[in-house]
C-alpha positions as CSV (number, residue, x, y, z in Angstrom):
1,M,-34.0,-10.1,8.9
2,K,-31.5,-9.3,5.8
3,V,-29.8,-6.2,6.9
4,I,-26.7,-4.3,4.9
5,L,-24.4,-3.3,8.0
6,K,-23.3,0.5,8.2
7,E,-20.1,-0.3,10.4
8,N,-18.2,-3.5,12.0
9,I,-20.1,-5.1,14.3
10,K,-18.5,-7.9,16.2
11,S,-20.1,-11.9,16.2
12,I,-22.1,-10.4,13.3
13,G,-20.3,-9.0,10.6
14,K,-18.5,-6.3,8.4
15,K,-19.4,-3.2,7.0
16,D,-21.1,-3.0,3.8
17,E,-21.6,-6.7,4.5
18,I,-25.2,-8.2,3.9
19,V,-26.0,-10.5,7.4
20,N,-29.2,-12.1,8.1
21,V,-30.4,-11.2,11.7
22,S,-33.5,-11.4,13.6
23,D,-36.8,-8.9,12.9
24,G,-36.6,-7.7,16.8
25,Y,-32.8,-7.2,17.2
26,A,-32.7,-5.5,13.5
27,R,-35.2,-3.2,14.4
28,N,-35.0,-2.2,18.4
29,Y,-31.3,-1.9,18.0
30,L,-29.7,-1.6,14.7
31,F,-32.0,0.4,13.1
32,V,-32.3,2.7,15.8
33,K,-28.5,2.8,16.7
34,D,-27.7,3.6,13.0
35,L,-25.8,0.6,12.2
36,A,-27.6,-1.0,10.1
37,V,-30.6,-0.8,7.0
38,E,-33.3,-3.2,5.3
39,A,-31.7,-4.8,2.4
40,N,-34.4,-3.9,-0.2
41,S,-34.0,-3.2,-3.8
42,S,-32.8,0.3,-3.4
43,N,-30.2,-0.3,-0.6
44,L,-28.6,-3.2,-2.4
45,A,-28.2,-1.1,-5.8
46,K,-26.5,1.5,-3.7
47,L,-24.5,-0.9,-1.9
48,K,-23.9,-2.4,-5.4
49,S,-22.7,1.2,-7.2
50,K,-20.4,2.1,-4.4
51,K,-18.6,-1.3,-4.0
52,D,-18.0,-1.0,-7.9
53,S,-16.5,2.9,-7.5
54,E,-14.1,0.8,-4.8
55,N,-13.3,-1.7,-7.5
56,Y,-12.6,0.9,-10.2
57,K,-10.6,3.5,-7.5
58,K,-8.7,0.4,-6.9
59,N,-7.5,-1.0,-10.3
60,L,-6.6,2.8,-11.4
61,E,-4.3,2.3,-8.5
62,K,-3.1,-0.4,-9.1
63,E,-2.5,0.0,-13.3
64,D,-1.0,3.6,-11.4
65,A,1.7,0.8,-9.2
66,I,2.7,-1.2,-12.3
67,K,3.7,2.3,-14.8
68,L,5.4,3.4,-11.8
69,A,7.6,0.2,-11.7
70,D,8.2,0.0,-14.8
71,K,9.6,3.5,-14.4
72,M,11.4,2.6,-11.4
73,A,13.1,-0.3,-13.4
74,K,15.1,2.1,-15.4
75,I,16.0,4.4,-12.1
76,R,20.2,4.1,-11.1
77,L,20.8,5.8,-7.8
78,Q,24.3,6.3,-6.9
79,F,25.6,7.4,-3.6
80,K,28.8,8.5,-2.6
81,V,29.9,6.9,0.9
82,R,33.5,7.3,2.5
83,S,35.1,3.4,2.5
84,G,38.2,2.7,3.5
85,E,41.0,-0.1,2.2
86,N,39.4,-2.8,0.3
87,G,36.0,-1.3,-0.2
88,K,35.2,-1.5,3.3
89,V,31.8,1.7,3.8
90,F,31.7,3.3,6.5
91,G,28.1,3.6,7.6
92,G,26.3,2.6,4.3
93,V,23.6,3.0,2.8
94,S,19.8,3.2,4.6
95,S,16.4,3.0,3.3
96,K,15.1,6.6,4.2
97,E,18.6,8.4,2.4
98,I,17.2,6.3,-0.8
99,A,13.8,7.1,0.1
100,E,14.8,10.7,-0.1
101,E,17.1,10.3,-3.4
102,L,14.2,8.9,-5.2
103,E,11.9,12.2,-4.3
104,K,14.7,14.4,-5.2
105,K,16.2,13.4,-8.5
106,Y,12.9,11.7,-9.3
107,S,10.1,13.4,-7.6
108,I,8.8,9.8,-6.8
109,K,7.4,9.9,-3.2
110,V,8.0,6.1,-1.5
111,D,7.7,5.2,2.3
112,K,10.9,4.3,3.5
113,K,9.0,1.4,5.1
114,K,8.1,0.0,1.6
115,I,11.5,-0.3,0.8
116,E,13.0,-4.3,1.8
117,L,15.7,-3.4,3.1
118,K,17.1,-5.6,6.2
119,D,20.3,-3.7,7.1
120,A,21.7,-0.4,5.2
121,I,23.7,-1.2,2.0
122,K,27.6,-1.8,3.2
123,N,29.1,-2.8,-0.1
124,L,30.4,-1.1,-3.2
125,G,29.0,-1.6,-6.1
126,I,25.6,-2.2,-7.5
127,T,22.9,-3.9,-5.6
128,T,19.7,-4.3,-6.5
129,V,16.1,-3.1,-3.6
130,Q,12.9,-4.2,-4.0
131,I,10.0,-1.9,-3.6
132,K,6.0,-2.7,-2.1
133,L,4.1,-0.1,-4.0
134,Y,1.3,-1.7,-4.1
135,E,-0.6,-5.3,-3.2
136,G,1.0,-7.8,-5.5
137,V,3.2,-5.3,-7.1
138,S,6.8,-4.4,-6.4
139,A,9.7,-2.7,-8.1
140,K,13.5,-3.2,-8.9
141,L,15.7,-0.6,-7.9
142,K,19.6,-0.5,-8.5
143,I,21.4,1.3,-6.0
144,D,24.9,2.2,-7.3
145,V,27.7,2.7,-4.1
146,L,30.1,4.5,-5.2
147,G,33.5,5.2,-2.8
148,E,35.5,8.5,-2.2
C-alpha cells in the first residue's frame, strides 16, 4: 500500500515522502498513530500543492538574498581601531562587530556565524569578507580598518 508520511520514521522514510508499506502496517500502526495518510488522488494533490508552495517561498528567499548580496557589494564599512607603530593593531575587528555595524548603519541583519572570518581582522587597510546569505548565495563586503 502506498502512503504519504506525515513525520520522519526511522528506516521507512522522511516527512512528505511517498513510500510503499504492507497493508497491515499501514492500517494498524501508521494510520492509527496518525503518522501517514493513504496516497490517494486528493492527498497526492495536497502534497503537490504543498511542495509547490515551499518551492515558491524558497525561490523568493533566494531572490531576496541575491538582491541583498548586490547591495552589500557596494557597502564599505569603516572601523577605527587603536594601532601602534608599524601599523600593528591592538585587538581587531570581529564578526560580531561587523554584524552590529551592518545593522546599525544599513539596517541589514546578518547572523555573525554567517560571516566567514577565521580570526579577527588585525591589519590596517581594506579586507574583503565573505558572508553566506542563502544556499549558494554569498556576498562580499569590504571592511576598511583605519588606525587612530
